[in-house]
C-alpha positions, 0 to 999 in steps of 0.5 A: 502500464496499459495493455501489460499483464501483471506478469510483465510488471515486477514487484519492486521493493525499496531496500535500505538495510533495515529490518523493516525492508527485510519484512517488505522483501519477504512479503513482496516475494510471496506477492510476486509468486501470486502474481506470477511475476519477478521481484526487483530489489532497489537501493537509492544511493544518496551522498548527503541529505541535501544533494546527490553526488555521482559515485564517480565523483566521490572519494574512493573510501566514501564510495566503497562504504556506500557501495558496501552498505547498499550491497549488504542490504540487497544481499540480505533482502534477496536472501530473505525473499528466497527464504519465502520463494526459493525459485522466484526470479530476483534482481537487485541493483542500486540507483543514484538519487534520493529514495523518493525520486528513485523509487517513484521512477521505478513505480512507473514500470512496476505492478506494485511498490513494496516498502517497509514502514520505517527505514534505518533513520526512522524515529522511535515515535514514528510508525511510518517514515517520511519517504514511505509517506511521500511514495504512498502519495506519489507513486504511479502504481499501488504501494504496499507498506509492510510492518515488521510484526504483521499478521500472516493470515486473516481477511483483506479489508477495504475502505470504500468512500461512497460514490467518490471512492476509487474503483482502482482500490476496490479492484485491487482489494477484490483481486487480493482477497481472491488470490489469497482465498480469504474473505473481503471485508468492505467498510463504508462510513459516512458523516452525518450532522444533526442541525438541531442537536438540542431538539428532536433528531432532524434526520431518520438515521435508520433511513440514512443507514439503509441508504448508505448500505445501498450505496455500498452495495452499488459500489461493489456490484460490478466486482460481485459479478466478477468474483461470484465465489468471493465472500464479501462482508459489508460493514456500514456505520456512521463516523470513524472510518479510520478507527474502524479500519485500524481495528479490523487490521488487528486480525487482517492480513491486508488493508486497502485504501484509496488516495485522492489523486490530487493535491500538493502535500502527501497528507492531502493527497492521501486523505485523512483516513488513508493517512491515519490508517497508514500510520496506525494499521497493525497489518500491511496497508495498500494505497491505491491511486485512482489511476493505478489499480490492480491488474483488472481495473473496473469490470 
């Protein structure tokens, strides 16, 4: 994606006919307008849980059912998107393959991949489906996961992981807040250990707090210069990064977190905080891999 402007990269939505996918389409339409780009709706056609069959090899009846189901979902998603942005350029199509593979492939040329938090096959006890979790960990572009009932207003919230945090996530959060004209809340927590819990404190926690505040300020400094008019509120605390982000998500319109960018399992790749926020957030969550980022990257 290097060298291409945001307008050259579409916002892609995974569509499966669910209400969650419709919510994702509406959110994505508004985002595409902000980015000055087009919207692409994609449905993956899968014949059986354990294998994919080319449509030409299916019986006519099965092929017709699958095609009609896909067409209906795409038509509904396009209509939902145009309710938000009537003049937006919207394309829609199907691809044969497993949803994770199809949408991961689409992510290579997308500026953003938008998914519903639960598909039609989702279980009532699961707030985020397995396909969504896998794509949040695997997609090469930023992924936004949208709930059906999410706040439409409020600040953008960013989780900052100290010196090892993702510049790409920080860039994405600043761009998102600036584009929406809302404040950015940057949250940084650390984990401290007292080596003698039964005795007097080993560490000066006030001094540690000041040190962590300095870490956060240093991490945000380049973007503070790039976005001088953006209101940024810094929050620093000990323990509980996921809990803090989830709590703030109740009044936010977007939470931005990074991923580790390495590992074999989705949960390990995302990291415990990102994985927890993805499942528990009350508003859309953007997962940004270290190499993905927004349109600007590091200043």
